C-alpha positions in Angstrom: -27.3 -35.0 -24.3 -24.5 -37.1 -25.8 -25.7 -36.5 -29.4 -25.4 -33.1 -31.0 -28.9 -33.5 -32.4 -30.4 -33.1 -28.9 -28.2 -30.3 -27.7 -29.9 -26.9 -27.6 -28.6 -24.2 -30.0 -26.4 -21.9 -27.9 -25.4 -18.2 -28.6 -22.2 -17.1 -26.9 -22.2 -13.3 -26.6 -19.0 -11.3 -26.0 -18.9 -7.5 -25.7 -15.5 -6.0 -26.4 -13.8 -2.6 -26.5 -10.1 -2.2 -27.2 -9.5 -5.9 -26.6 -6.7 -6.5 -29.1 -4.4 -8.1 -26.5 -7.1 -10.4 -24.9 -9.8 -11.2 -27.4 -7.7 -13.7 -29.4 -7.1 -15.9 -26.4 -10.8 -15.8 -25.5 -12.0 -16.7 -29.0 -9.4 -19.5 -29.4 -10.7 -21.1 -26.2 -14.4 -20.6 -27.3 -13.7 -22.3 -30.6 -12.1 -25.3 -28.9 -15.0 -26.0 -26.6 -16.4 -29.5 -26.7 -19.7 -28.4 -28.2 -20.7 -29.1 -31.8 -20.0 -26.1 -34.1 -23.4 -26.7 -35.7 -25.1 -26.2 -32.3 -23.6 -22.9 -31.4 -22.7 -19.4 -32.6 -20.2 -16.9 -31.3 -21.1 -13.2 -31.5 -18.6 -10.5 -30.7 -20.1 -7.0 -30.2 -17.5 -4.2 -30.5 -18.6 -1.1 -28.7 -16.1 1.5 -29.9 -12.7 0.0 -30.2 -9.9 2.3 -31.3 -7.1 -0.3 -31.3 -6.5 -3.3 -33.5 -9.5 -5.3 -32.3 -11.1 -5.3 -35.7 -7.9 -6.5 -37.4 -7.6 -9.4 -34.8 -11.2 -10.4 -35.3 -10.6 -11.2 -39.0 -8.6 -14.2 -38.0 -11.5 -16.0 -36.3 -14.6 -17.6 -37.8 -17.1 -15.8 -35.5 -19.7 -13.1 -36.1 -18.2 -9.7 -35.5 -20.5 -6.7 -35.1 -18.6 -3.3 -34.9 -20.0 -0.3 -33.2 -22.7 -2.3 -31.4 -24.0 0.6 -29.4 -22.1 2.6 -26.8 -21.3 0.7 -23.7 -21.2 -2.9 -22.5 -24.9 -3.1 -21.8 -25.9 -1.8 -25.2 -23.5 -4.2 -26.9 -24.8 -7.2 -25.0 -28.4 -6.1 -25.8 -27.5 -5.9 -29.4 -26.1 -9.4 -29.1 -29.3 -10.7 -27.6 -31.2 -9.1 -30.5 -29.0 -10.7 -33.2 -28.6 -14.1 -31.6 -30.4 -17.2 -32.6 -29.8 -19.4 -29.6 -32.3 -21.0 -27.3 -29.7 -20.5 -24.6 -27.8 -17.2 -24.4 -24.3 -17.4 -22.8 -22.2 -14.4 -21.7 -18.5 -14.2 -21.1 -15.9 -11.4 -21.4 -12.9 -10.9 -23.7 -10.6 -11.1 -20.7 -11.7 -14.7 -20.0 -10.4 -18.0 -21.2 -13.0 -20.8 -21.1 -12.4 -24.5 -20.3 -13.0 -27.1 -22.9 -16.2 -28.5 -21.3 -17.5 -25.1 -20.3 -20.6 -24.9 -22.6 -21.6 -28.5 -22.0 -21.5 -28.1 -18.3 -23.5 -24.8 -18.4 -26.1 -26.3 -20.7 -26.4 -29.5 -18.7 -28.4 -27.7 -16.0 -31.0 -26.5 -18.5 -32.2 -30.1 -18.8 -34.4 -29.2 -15.9 -37.3 -27.0 -17.2 -37.5 -25.0 -14.0 -33.9 -23.7 -14.5 -33.8 -20.3 -16.2 -30.2 -19.2 -15.5 -26.9 -21.0 -14.8 -23.7 -19.4 -13.5 -20.4 -21.1 -13.9 -17.2 -20.9 -11.9 -14.8 -18.0 -12.3 -11.1 -18.7 -11.4 -8.1 -16.4 -11.6 -6.0 -16.6 -14.7 -2.3 -16.8 -13.6 -1.0 -13.3 -13.4 2.4 -11.8 -13.3 2.0 -8.1 -12.3 1.3 -6.8 -8.8 -2.2 -5.7 -9.8 -3.1 -9.1 -11.1 -1.7 -10.9 -8.1 -3.5 -8.7 -5.6 -6.9 -9.2 -7.5 -6.3 -12.9 -7.7 -5.7 -13.2 -4.0 -8.9 -11.3 -3.3 -10.8 -13.5 -5.8 -12.9 -10.4 -6.7 -14.7 -12.2 -9.5 -15.7 -15.4 -7.7 -19.3 -16.5 -8.2 -19.7 -18.1 -4.8 -19.8 -14.8 -3.0 -22.7 -13.1 -4.9 -24.6 -16.3 -5.4 -24.5 -17.1 -1.6 -26.0 -13.7 -0.6 -28.9 -14.6 1.8 -31.3 -12.0 0.4 -30.2 -10.9 -3.0 -28.1 -13.5 -4.8 -26.8 -12.8 -8.3 -24.4 -14.1 -10.9 -21.6 -12.3 -12.6 -21.6 -11.9 -16.4 -18.1 -13.3 -17.1 -19.7 -16.7 -16.8 -23.5 -16.9 -17.0 -26.3 -18.3 -19.3 -30.0 -17.7 -19.5 -32.9 -19.1 -21.5 -34.0 -16.7 -24.3 -37.4 -16.7 -22.6 -35.9 -14.9 -19.6 -35.2 -11.8 -21.7 -38.7 -11.9 -23.2 -40.1 -11.7 -19.7 -37.8 -9.2 -18.0 -36.2 -7.3 -20.8 -32.5 -6.9 -21.4 -29.6 -5.3 -19.6 -30.5 -1.9 -18.2 -28.4 0.7 -20.1 -28.6 3.0 -17.2 -25.5 1.1 -16.0 -22.3 1.9 -17.8 -21.2 -1.7 -17.7 -18.5 -3.4 -15.7 -20.3 -2.9 -12.4 -23.6 -4.2 -11.0 -25.6 -4.4 -14.2 -25.5 -8.2 -13.6 -27.0 -7.8 -10.1 -29.8 -5.7 -11.5 -30.5 -8.3 -14.2 -30.5 -11.2 -11.8 -32.7 -9.4 -9.3 -35.3 -8.7 -12.0 -34.9 -12.4 -13.0 -35.8 -13.5 -9.5 -38.7 -11.1 -9.2 -40.4 -11.4 -12.6 -40.0 -15.1 -13.4 -40.5 -18.4 -11.6 -37.3 -19.8 -12.9 -34.4 -20.8 -10.7 -30.8 -19.7 -10.9 -28.3 -22.6 -10.6 -24.6 -22.9 -10.1 -22.5 -25.2 -12.3 -19.0 -25.3 -10.6 -17.6 -27.5 -13.4 -18.3 -24.9 -16.1 -15.1 -23.0 -15.6 -13.7 -19.8 -17.0 -10.3 -18.3 -16.2 -10.5 -14.5 -15.7 -7.6 -12.2 -16.5 -7.3 -9.3 -14.0 -6.2 -5.8 -14.8 -2.4 -5.6 -15.3 -1.7 -2.1 -14.2 -2.4 0.0 -11.1 -4.2 2.6 -13.3 -6.5 0.0 -14.9 -7.2 -1.5 -11.5 -8.2 1.9 -10.1 -10.4 2.7 -13.1 -12.1 -0.7 -12.8 -13.0 0.0 -9.1 -14.2 3.5 -10.0 -16.7 1.7 -12.3 -17.7 -0.6 -9.5 -18.4 2.4 -7.2 -20.3 4.2 -10.0 -22.4 1.1 -10.7 -23.1 0.6 -7.0 -24.4 4.1 -6.6 -26.7 3.6 -9.6 -28.0 0.3 -8.1 -28.7 1.9 -4.8 -30.6 4.7 -6.6 -32.7 2.3 -8.6 -33.5 0.2 -5.5 -33.6 3.1 -3.1 -36.7 1.8 -1.3 -35.1 -1.6 -0.8 -31.4 -1.2 -0.3 -30.4 0.5 2.9 -27.7 3.2 2.8 -27.8 4.7 6.2 -25.6 7.3 7.7 -23.8 4.6 9.6 -23.1 2.6 6.4 -21.9 5.7 4.7 -19.5 6.5 7.5 -18.3 2.9 7.5 -17.4 3.2 3.8 -15.2 6.2 4.5 -13.8 4.6 7.6 -12.7 1.7 5.4 -11.0 4.2 3.1 -9.3 5.8 6.0 -8.2 2.4 7.3 -6.7 1.6 3.9 -4.8 4.9 3.9 -3.4 4.3 7.4 -2.4 0.8 6.3 -0.6 2.2 3.3 1.2 4.6 5.5 2.3 1.9 7.9 3.5 -0.3 5.1 5.8 2.5 3.9 7.7 2.5 7.3 11.0 0.5 7.1 10.5 -2.5 9.3 10.9 -6.2 8.7 12.7 -8.0 5.9 12.9 -6.2 2.6 11.0 -8.9 0.7 8.2 -8.9 3.3 8.1 -5.1 3.3 7.7 -5.0 -0.5 4.8 -7.5 -0.3 3.1 -5.5 2.5 3.5 -2.3 0.6 2.0 -3.7 -2.6 -0.9 -5.2 -0.7 -1.6 -2.0 1.2 -1.2 0.1 -2.0 -3.8 -1.9 -4.0 -6.1 -2.1 -1.0 -6.0 1.7 -0.8 -6.5 2.1 -4.6 -9.5 -0.3 -4.4 -11.2 1.7 -1.6 -10.4 5.1 -3.2 -11.6 4.0 -6.7 -14.9 2.8 -5.3 -15.4 6.0 -3.3 -14.5 8.3 -6.2 -16.8 6.3 -8.6 -19.7 6.5 -6.1 -19.3 10.2 -5.7 -19.1 10.8 -9.4 -22.5 9.0 -9.8 -23.9 11.1 -7.0 -22.7 14.4 -8.6 -24.1 13.3 -12.0 -27.6 12.8 -10.5 -27.8 16.4 -9.2 
C-alpha cells in the first residue's frame, strides 16, 4: 500500500456540537495525516451547535454539514449517508490523531475477512483535576471493551468499518442519545449479523481530551448511565441485571460517598490530602452521575 493509487478511499466522519474550543485541533491533526488527500475526505456533521463552531469550520478545507439531525447518532448516520468512502472512519472532535493514524487503521483491511478496526485511545495531557482523574482511570481505553470475554466492542473515538458493514447491519441506533453505549450496540450487531472480524490496530493512535470541569464530567457520566440502561433494555433477554447486581451498583455509590467523607477528614500531609480529596470527589461524581442517568432512563420508559 505504498502507492496512493492502491489505497482505499476513506471517509472520516466527525460529529460535533458546540465544539469551538476543540474542533480546530482535531481537524488540524486530521489534515496532517500521512494519507493522500485525494484518497480521503473529512465530513463534519454539526448537530445543533450554538457557539462559534460554524465560524471555526470556515477555516478548514473539509465538508461541513450543519444541523445534521439531532444527536450524535443521527449526525453519524447522516455522515454515513453522505460519505463516499470504501472505509468509514469515526473519531470525535475532542480527539487529536497521530500522523500515521489512517494508514495504520487501513492496513488491517488488506485482509478481506476484517470488517472493523479499532485503534488505540490515549489520554491527551490534561491540566484540570477532572482531566487528570479521567486520564488516570483511562476511561476511554480500547483494550478494556475489546478484551471482554463475551461481548467485545470498540469505542467510536477511534474505529473504522467497511461500508458493506452498514449495508448489512444498518447504522447507529438513534434510540441512544450518543456518548454512551451506542458503539457497543453497533459492534454487537456487527458480530451477530456479519462474518467479518473486528481487529485492533495499536499503532493507530488518537489522543483523547477529557472533560475539563466537574460539571461536564458529571454530565458525561449521566449519559453513560442513561445509555447503559437503554442497552440493558434492548438486550434484556441477554444481559443480566439481577437484584444482586442492582444492589452492588448502589453499594458502589455508597462506598464512593463514604470515601469522599473520609477524604474530607484532616489527616496526613496537606498535599496528599488534596490529592485524596480530588480522587474521592470525582470517584463519587462518577458513580452518582451513572446512577442518576440510569434512573432517568428508567423513568422515561414508564
